[in-house]
C-alpha positions in Angstrom: 2.9 -35.4 -3.9 -0.6 -37.0 -4.9 -3.0 -35.4 -7.0 -5.7 -35.0 -4.2 -2.7 -33.5 -2.0 -2.2 -30.9 -4.8 -5.7 -30.1 -5.2 -5.7 -29.3 -1.4 -2.5 -27.2 -1.9 -3.9 -25.3 -5.1 -7.4 -24.3 -3.3 -5.3 -23.4 -0.4 -3.8 -21.2 -2.5 -6.4 -19.8 -4.0 -7.8 -18.9 -0.8 -4.9 -17.2 0.5 -4.8 -15.1 -2.7 -8.1 -14.1 -2.3 -7.4 -13.0 1.5 -3.9 -11.1 0.1 -6.1 -9.2 -2.5 -8.7 -8.2 -0.3 -6.1 -7.1 2.3 -4.3 -5.1 -0.5 -7.8 -3.3 -1.5 -8.4 -2.5 2.1 -4.9 -1.2 2.7 -5.5 1.3 -0.8 -8.4 2.3 0.5 -6.9 3.4 3.7 -4.3 5.4 2.0 -6.8 7.0 0.2 -8.7 7.9 3.1 -5.7 9.4 4.8 -4.5 11.3 1.7 -7.9 13.0 1.8 -7.5 13.9 5.3 -4.1 15.3 4.8 -5.0 17.3 1.5 -2.3 19.3 0.3 0.0 18.6 3.6 3.2 16.4 2.7 3.7 15.6 6.2 1.8 15.0 9.4 2.5 14.0 12.8 -0.2 11.9 14.5 0.4 10.5 18.0 3.8 8.0 17.5 3.4 8.1 13.9 4.8 10.4 11.2 3.3 10.3 8.0 4.4 11.7 4.6 3.0 11.8 1.3 4.8 13.4 -1.6 4.3 13.7 -5.2 7.0 12.2 -7.3 7.2 13.2 -10.9 8.6 10.0 -13.1 8.9 9.3 -16.5 9.8 6.1 -18.3 12.2 5.8 -21.2 9.3 5.2 -24.1 7.2 7.6 -22.8 8.0 11.3 -23.4 5.3 12.5 -21.1 5.6 13.2 -17.3 3.2 11.4 -14.9 2.3 12.4 -11.4 2.6 9.4 -8.6 2.1 9.8 -5.1 4.7 8.3 -2.8 4.2 7.6 1.1 5.0 6.4 4.3 3.7 5.8 7.7 5.8 4.8 10.2 5.9 4.9 14.3 8.2 7.2 16.1 9.7 6.6 19.2 7.1 7.4 21.9 9.0 5.9 24.9 7.3 3.2 25.6 
């Protein structure tokens, strides 16, 4: 691979990584909006989707304190389409 080909590939990789970072930030913002809308509910059905967000307590071997994390999923239900 020639040096200028490598430069083009590196620029393309940098641009793709920027797009990925932007998309991840948008997805996180959407998750936050959904969680805020759900409030304290752990499960909700909307249209053809079942959304769940549950608090999960985890601990690390080197950390005696327990930390709270939120784990969630959003998946389509079978709607007979």
